[in-house]
C-alpha positions, 0 to 999 in steps of 0.5 A: 500500500502506497502512502506519500510516495512510500511503500509499506513492505511490513509483510516482508519483515523489518529488513525487506529484500529487494525482490519482496519490496519490488513485488509488494510495490507493484502488487500491493500484496504482502502475501505475494511479496513473501511468496516471491521472497521464499521462491526467488529471493532466498534461493538466489541468495543461497545459490550466491553463498554456495557459489562464493564458498566454492570459489573461496575454497578453491582459491584457498586450496590453490594458494595453499598448494602454491605456497606449499609447492614453493616451500617444498622446492626450496627445501629440496634445493637446500637438501641438494645443496647440502649433498653437493657440498659434501659430495663424495670423490669419484671412484676413479679419484680413489681407485683409478678405475673411473670408467664413465667420469661420474660421481659415486651413487647418491640417493635422492630419497631426502629430496623426495621426503621433503616433497612428500612431507610438504604435500602431506602438510599442504593436503591437511591444511587445504582440507581444514580450510575447506571445512572452515569455509563451508562451515561459515557458508552454512552459518550464513544460510541458516541466518538467511532463513532467520534461524537463531544461531544462539540456541544452535551453538549452545546445543552444539557446545553441549553436544560437543562436550558429550561427544568429547567425553565419549570420543577422547581416543579419537581426539587423541588420535588426531592430535597425535597425528598432527604432532607426528606430521609437523615434527616429521617423525616418519612418512610414507615409505619409511621403515619404522619400529613402533613396538609390537610392529615393525615395517614399512609405512604404507599409509599415514593419516591423522588418525591411523598409521598403516604398516606392512611388515616383512611377512606381508602382514598389514598393521593398522595402528592408532596414532595415540597408541604409538608411544615411541617410534624408531625410524630406520630410514630417515634421511640416511641409514647405516649397515653394521656388520660384525665379522668374526674371525679365528683367534689365530688370524692376523687381525690387521690383515683381516681388517684390510681385506674387509675394508677393501671389499667394502670400498670395492662395493662402494665403487661398483657401479653395477650394484644398483640395488643399494647406494652407499653414500659415505666411505665405508669404515672398519671400526676395528675389534668390537668383541673377543668372543668365545669362538673368535674375534669380532671385527665391526664394519659400518657403511652409511647408505641411502634410507632403507637400503642398509639391509640389501647392502649388508647382504651383498657385503656379507657375500663378498666378505665371505668370498674374500676371506675364503680366498685369503685363507682366513677362517670364519669360526664356528662354535667348537666344543670338546666332549668327553665320553665316559664308559661305565662298566656295571659290576654285578651285585654278587661280584662287588667287594664286601665292605664292613660297616658300623650298624646305625644306632636308632635315635632316642625319641623319648626325650629332648635331643639336647638332654640325650646327646649320646 
C-alpha cells in the first residue's frame, strides 16, 4: 500500500529484500511479496553463498598448494645443496678405475621426503580450510532463513562436550597425528619400529598409521597408541656388520681385506640395488668372543637400503676371506665320553660297616646327646 510516495513492505519483515519490496510495490500484496521472497529471493541468495564458498575454497586450496609447492622446492634445493657440498670423490679419484667420469651413487630419497612431507602438510591444511569455509557458508544460510544461531551453538557446545567425553581416543588420535606430521617423525615409505610392529609405512593419516611388515602382514595402528617410534630410514641409514674371525688370524690383515671389499662395493657401479653414500669404515675389534674375534664394519647408505647392502657385503666378505685363507669360526666344543662298566651285585667287594644306632625319641635331643 502506497502512502506519500512510500511503500509499506511490513509483510516482508523489518529488513525487506529487494525482490519482496519490488513485488509488494507493484502488487500491493504482502502475501505475494513473501511468496516471491521464499521462491526467488532466498534461493538466489543461497545459490550466491554456495557459489562464493566454492570459489573461496578453491582459491584457498590453490594458494595453499602454491605456497606449499614453493616451500617444498626450496627445501629440496637446500637438501641438494647440502649433498653437493659434501659430495663424495669419484671412484676413479680413489681407485683409478673411473670408467664413465661420474660421481659415486647418491640417493635422492631426502629430496623426495621433503616433497612428500610438504604435500602431506599442504593436503591437511587445504582440507581444514575447506571445512572452515563451508562451515561459515552454512552459518550464513541458516541466518538467511532467520534461524537463531544462539540456541544452535549452545546445543552444539553441549553436544560437543558429550561427544568429547565419549570420543577422547579419537581426539587423541588426531592430535597425535598432527604432532607426528609437523615434527616429521616418519612418512610414507619409511621403515619404522613402533613396538609390537615393525615395517614399512604404507599409509599415514591423522588418525591411523598403516604398516606392512616383512611377512606381508598389514598393521593398522592408532596414532595415540604409538608411544615411541624408531625410524630406520630417515634421511640416511647405516649397515653394521660384525665379522668374526679365528683367534689365530692376523687381525690387521683381516681388517684390510674387509675394508677393501667394502670400498670395492662402494665403487661398483653395477650394484644398483643399494647406494652407499659415505666411505665405508672398519671400526676395528668390537668383541673377543668365545669362538673368535669380532671385527665391526659400518657403511652409511641411502634410507632403507642398509639391509640389501649388508647382504651383498656379507657375500663378498665371505668370498674374500675364503680366498685369503682366513677362517670364519664356528662354535667348537670338546666332549668327553665316559664308559661305565656295571659290576654285578654278587661280584662287588664286601665292605664292613658300623650298624646305625636308632635315635632316642623319648626325650629332648639336647638332654640325650649320646
